[in-house]
C-alpha positions in Angstrom: 164.0 20.4 45.9 161.2 23.0 45.9 162.3 25.7 48.2 159.0 27.5 48.2 157.2 24.2 49.5 159.6 23.9 52.3 159.2 27.4 53.4 155.4 27.0 53.3 155.6 23.8 55.3 157.8 25.4 58.0 156.6 29.0 57.9 160.2 30.3 57.6 162.4 31.3 54.8 165.4 29.2 53.7 168.5 31.2 53.9 171.1 28.6 53.1 170.8 25.0 51.7 173.4 22.3 51.1 173.2 18.8 49.7 173.4 16.1 52.3 175.9 13.4 52.1 175.1 9.6 52.2 172.2 7.5 50.9 172.2 4.9 48.2 169.1 6.0 46.5 168.7 8.8 43.9 166.2 10.8 46.3 167.4 14.5 46.9 168.8 15.1 50.4 169.2 18.6 51.7 170.1 20.4 55.0 168.2 23.8 55.0 169.1 26.6 57.4 165.9 28.7 58.1 165.7 32.5 59.0 164.3 31.6 62.5 167.3 29.6 63.3 166.2 26.2 62.7 168.0 23.6 60.7 166.0 20.7 59.0 166.6 17.9 56.8 164.8 17.5 53.5 164.2 14.4 51.4 162.6 14.9 48.1 161.4 12.2 45.6 162.6 12.2 42.1 160.9 9.3 40.3 158.2 6.6 40.9 160.3 4.5 43.0 161.5 7.2 45.4 158.0 8.4 45.5 156.6 5.1 46.9 159.5 4.9 49.3 158.9 8.3 50.6 155.2 7.9 51.2 156.0 4.9 53.2 158.5 6.6 55.1 156.1 9.5 55.8 153.4 6.9 57.1 156.0 5.4 59.4 157.1 8.7 60.8 153.7 10.1 61.2 152.6 7.0 63.3 155.7 6.4 65.3 157.6 9.7 65.1 157.5 10.1 68.9 159.7 7.1 69.3 163.1 7.9 70.5 164.7 5.9 67.8 163.2 8.0 65.0 163.9 11.6 63.9 161.2 14.2 64.5 158.7 14.7 61.6 158.4 18.3 60.7 156.6 18.6 57.4 155.3 16.7 54.4 154.0 17.7 51.0 152.5 15.4 48.5 150.7 17.5 45.9 152.8 17.6 42.9 153.5 13.8 42.5 156.9 14.1 43.9 156.5 14.3 47.7 158.9 16.1 50.1 159.6 15.0 53.5 160.9 17.3 56.2 162.6 16.0 59.3 164.8 16.9 62.2 168.2 17.7 61.1 170.5 14.9 62.6 173.8 16.1 61.1 175.1 17.2 64.5 174.7 13.8 66.1 177.6 11.2 66.2 177.6 9.0 63.1 179.8 6.0 63.3 182.4 4.7 62.8 184.2 4.7 65.1 182.6 2.2 67.4 182.9 1.8 70.9 181.6 -0.7 73.5 179.1 2.2 74.6 178.0 2.8 71.0 177.4 -0.7 70.3 175.5 -1.2 73.6 173.3 1.9 72.7 172.7 0.6 69.2 171.6 -2.8 70.6 169.4 -1.0 73.1 167.7 1.0 70.3 167.1 -2.1 68.1 165.3 -3.7 71.2 163.2 -0.7 71.6 162.3 -1.0 67.9 161.5 -4.8 68.4 159.1 -4.0 71.3 157.2 -1.3 69.5 153.8 -2.4 68.2 154.1 -2.1 64.5 151.4 -0.1 62.5 148.6 -2.1 61.5 148.9 -1.5 58.0 152.5 -2.6 57.6 153.1 -5.6 55.5 153.7 -9.0 57.2 156.9 -10.9 56.7 155.1 -13.3 54.2 155.2 -10.2 51.7 158.8 -9.7 52.3 160.1 -12.7 50.7 162.7 -10.6 48.8 164.7 -10.5 52.1 165.0 -14.2 52.4 165.2 -15.6 48.9 168.8 -14.8 48.1 170.2 -18.5 47.9 167.2 -19.6 45.9 168.1 -16.7 43.5 171.7 -17.7 43.4 170.6 -21.5 42.8 168.5 -20.2 39.8 171.2 -18.1 38.3 174.7 -18.4 39.9 176.5 -16.5 37.3 176.4 -13.0 38.9 177.9 -14.4 42.1 180.5 -16.4 40.4 181.5 -13.5 38.5 182.6 -11.6 41.4 185.1 -14.4 42.1 183.9 -14.3 45.9 183.3 -18.0 45.6 184.1 -20.8 43.2 181.7 -23.0 41.4 182.9 -26.0 43.2 182.4 -24.3 46.7 179.1 -23.1 45.7 178.0 -26.7 44.6 179.0 -28.0 47.9 177.6 -25.3 50.2 174.4 -24.4 48.5 172.2 -27.4 49.7 173.1 -26.4 53.4 172.6 -22.7 52.8 169.1 -23.4 51.0 168.1 -25.6 53.9 168.4 -23.1 56.7 167.4 -19.8 54.9 164.0 -19.0 53.6 160.8 -17.3 54.5 160.5 -19.2 57.8 163.6 -17.3 59.1 161.9 -13.9 58.6 158.6 -14.9 60.0 157.6 -13.0 63.1 155.3 -10.3 64.5 157.8 -7.6 65.4 158.5 -4.2 63.9 161.5 -4.5 61.7 163.6 -1.7 60.0 165.1 -4.2 57.6 167.8 -1.7 56.3 170.1 -1.5 59.5 173.6 -0.4 58.5 176.0 1.9 60.2 175.4 4.7 57.9 171.5 4.5 58.9 172.4 4.9 62.4 173.4 7.9 64.6 173.5 8.7 68.2 172.1 11.7 70.0 174.0 13.7 72.8 172.4 11.6 75.4 173.9 8.4 73.7 170.6 7.1 72.4 170.5 5.6 69.0 168.5 6.9 66.0 167.7 4.9 62.8 166.9 6.7 59.4 165.6 5.6 56.2 162.4 3.6 57.2 161.2 2.8 53.6 161.8 -1.0 54.0 160.3 -1.5 57.3 158.0 -4.6 57.7 156.7 -6.9 60.4 158.8 -9.9 60.9 161.7 -11.4 63.1 163.5 -8.7 64.7 166.6 -10.8 65.0 167.3 -10.0 61.4 167.6 -6.2 62.0 170.5 -7.1 64.2 171.8 -9.7 61.9 171.8 -7.2 58.9 173.7 -4.6 61.0 176.6 -7.0 62.1 178.5 -7.2 58.8 178.8 -3.4 58.5 179.7 -3.3 62.2 182.5 -5.9 61.5 183.7 -4.0 58.5 184.2 -0.9 60.7 186.3 -2.6 63.4 183.6 -4.1 65.4 183.5 -7.6 66.7 182.7 -10.7 64.6 178.8 -11.1 64.2 178.6 -14.4 66.1 179.9 -12.4 69.2 176.7 -10.4 69.4 174.2 -12.8 67.7 175.4 -16.5 68.4 173.7 -19.7 67.3 172.1 -17.9 64.5 172.7 -20.2 61.3 169.3 -19.2 59.7 169.9 -15.4 60.1 173.4 -15.6 59.0 172.6 -17.5 55.9 169.7 -15.1 55.1 171.9 -12.1 55.3 174.8 -13.8 53.4 172.2 -14.8 50.8 170.9 -11.4 50.4 174.3 -9.9 49.5 175.4 -12.9 47.5 172.5 -12.6 45.2 172.9 -9.1 44.5 176.5 -8.0 44.7 177.3 -9.3 41.2 174.3 -7.8 39.4 174.8 -4.8 37.0 175.6 -1.6 38.5 172.6 0.5 39.5 172.9 3.8 37.5 170.9 5.9 40.1 172.8 4.3 43.0 176.4 3.4 41.7 177.8 2.6 45.1 175.5 0.0 46.0 177.0 -3.2 44.5 180.6 -2.3 45.9 179.0 -1.9 49.3 177.1 -5.2 48.9 180.5 -7.0 48.2 181.9 -5.6 51.1 179.0 -6.7 53.3 179.3 -10.3 51.9 183.1 -10.4 52.6 181.8 -10.5 56.5 178.3 -12.1 56.0 179.5 -15.2 54.1 182.4 -16.3 56.4 179.8 -15.9 59.3 177.5 -18.1 57.7 180.2 -20.7 56.9 181.2 -20.6 60.6 177.5 -20.9 61.7 176.9 -24.0 59.5 180.2 -25.5 59.9 180.9 -25.0 56.1 184.3 -24.4 54.7 184.8 -20.8 53.8 185.2 -20.1 50.2 
C-alpha cells in the first residue's frame, strides 16, 4: 500500500496501519488510523485482475455510494496502474456469525433495498454474466473435477444431471435489477442501527435479484441459519444455479493467490446441492 497516496487523498497523516482480515482475492487490505482521529479502510490492487475489479468497485461506489447498503467512498487514486480505493472503516460494525432473527431480517431488508435500486446504466446485463449460470454445463463437459471431490458419485451425476441442466442456465439470471452477485456472510455487516451493509462490489451485474438471496443462503445455513428453502421456497432454478456454480468450481486446482477459495466452495456446495435436490425432488448424493 502506498501510504503517501492515502495521506494525500485524505489530507491527514497515517499514524498506524494494520492488515485487514478477510477477503479471497490477493488485493491488499488495510485499516489506517489517521492523525485527525479518523479510521479508514484501504483496498489496493496488486495485479491486472485486482486492478479491473477495483476500478469497477470504484464506479459502483461513486455512483451508488450514498446508498445505505454501501460503505462511504472517501478516496480514489488510479495514477500508477495499481489503483487504491479508500472507504469508510466498517471494522467496528457487527460481522456475522452469529445470526439471529433480527439480523436475518435486516439482511433480507438490505437485499430488498439493493434490488429496488436502479442499476447504473453502464453495468453489464445478465446476458454477459453467463459465468454465473453455466455451472452444470461445465460439469457436463468435464465432470472429473467434481467427481474428484467425492461430493457426488458418477452414478448420481449421470442420473441427476439432466434435471439440473433443464432448470438452470441463463434464463434464471435474466432480469433488470441491481445484483451484487457475491452475497456471502463474510461480505455483510450490520451498523449500530441494525441496517445491513454489503462490501466487495466488483462482481455486480444487472439480473435476477433472487439470485443474490439464493447465493447467500448456503453460507447462512453453514453458520446456523435455517435451510435455504425456508427463506426462498419454490426456487428450483435458483437452487440449481447456485449448486452448479459451486459444483463446477470446488474441484478445480487451488488458486495460489486465494488458497481458501476451493475449500469454501466445497462447504457452500455441502448446503447448496442438497437444497437443489430437495427443490427438484432428486435423491441426495
